[in-house]
C-alpha positions in Angstrom: -18.3 -22.9 1.5 -15.3 -24.1 -0.4 -14.8 -25.3 -3.9 -15.6 -28.9 -4.7 -13.6 -30.6 -7.4 -15.4 -33.0 -9.8 -14.2 -35.7 -12.1 -10.5 -35.3 -11.2 -9.4 -37.9 -13.6 -10.5 -35.8 -16.6 -9.1 -32.5 -17.8 -11.6 -29.9 -18.8 -11.3 -26.9 -21.2 -13.2 -23.8 -22.0 -15.0 -25.7 -24.8 -16.4 -28.1 -22.2 -17.3 -25.2 -19.9 -19.4 -23.6 -22.7 -21.5 -26.8 -22.9 -22.4 -27.0 -19.2 -25.7 -26.0 -17.5 -26.0 -22.3 -17.0 -27.9 -22.8 -13.8 -24.7 -23.9 -12.0 -21.5 -21.8 -11.5 -18.2 -23.4 -12.3 -14.5 -22.7 -12.5 -11.8 -24.6 -14.3 -8.3 -24.4 -12.8 -5.5 -26.3 -14.5 -8.1 -28.4 -16.2 -10.0 -29.4 -13.0 -13.6 -28.4 -12.7 -14.9 -26.9 -9.5 -18.5 -26.2 -8.6 -18.9 -22.8 -6.8 -21.0 -21.9 -3.9 -24.6 -20.6 -4.5 -25.1 -16.9 -5.4 -24.1 -14.4 -2.7 -26.6 -12.9 -0.2 -28.2 -9.5 -0.7 -25.8 -7.7 1.8 -22.8 -9.1 -0.1 -24.3 -7.9 -3.4 -25.0 -4.4 -2.0 -21.4 -4.0 -0.8 -20.1 -5.4 -4.1 -22.2 -2.9 -6.1 -21.0 0.0 -4.0 -17.4 -1.0 -4.5 -18.0 -1.3 -8.2 -19.4 2.3 -8.3 -16.5 3.6 -6.3 -13.9 1.9 -8.5 -15.7 2.9 -11.7 -15.6 6.6 -10.6 -11.9 6.4 -10.1 -11.3 4.8 -13.5 -13.8 6.8 -15.6 -11.2 9.0 -17.2 -8.9 6.2 -18.1 -8.8 3.3 -20.6 -9.6 0.6 -18.0 -13.0 -1.1 -17.9 -14.7 -2.6 -14.9 -17.1 -5.5 -15.0 -19.4 -6.9 -12.3 -19.4 -10.6 -11.5 -20.3 -13.1 -12.7 -18.0 -12.6 -15.6 -15.9 -15.4 -17.2 -12.2 -14.7 -17.3 -10.1 -17.1 -19.4 -6.4 -17.4 -18.5 -4.6 -19.1 -21.4 -1.2 -20.6 -20.9 1.4 -20.1 -23.6 -0.3 -20.5 -27.0 -3.5 -22.2 -26.0 -6.4 -21.7 -28.4 -9.5 -20.3 -26.7 -11.4 -23.6 -26.8 -8.3 -25.3 -25.2 -7.9 -23.0 -22.2 -7.8 -24.9 -18.9 -8.2 -21.9 -16.6 -11.6 -20.3 -16.5 -12.6 -18.3 -13.3 
C-alpha cells in the first residue's frame, strides 16, 4: 500500500500532528500529511525485531542508540521551532 495524501491545500506541522488521533499512523513531509498503511504483519515484525537485536549487539559498546518503530522522527529545516516542523516520519 502506498501513502495517501490528505488536505493538500493545507500545510501541517508537528503541532498539528500531536493533536491527531493516535489510532491512525501519519507522516508529514514538507507540510503534507500522509496516512500510512495499517500495522505490519507478524512475520514482518519478527524479522524487524531480529534485525533490531543484531544491530543493537553491534552498537552496544558505542554511543549510538537504536529504537524500534513506531518512533516519531522530526526533521527540522533551518531554524524551525519544534512545533513548526513540517517533516515528521
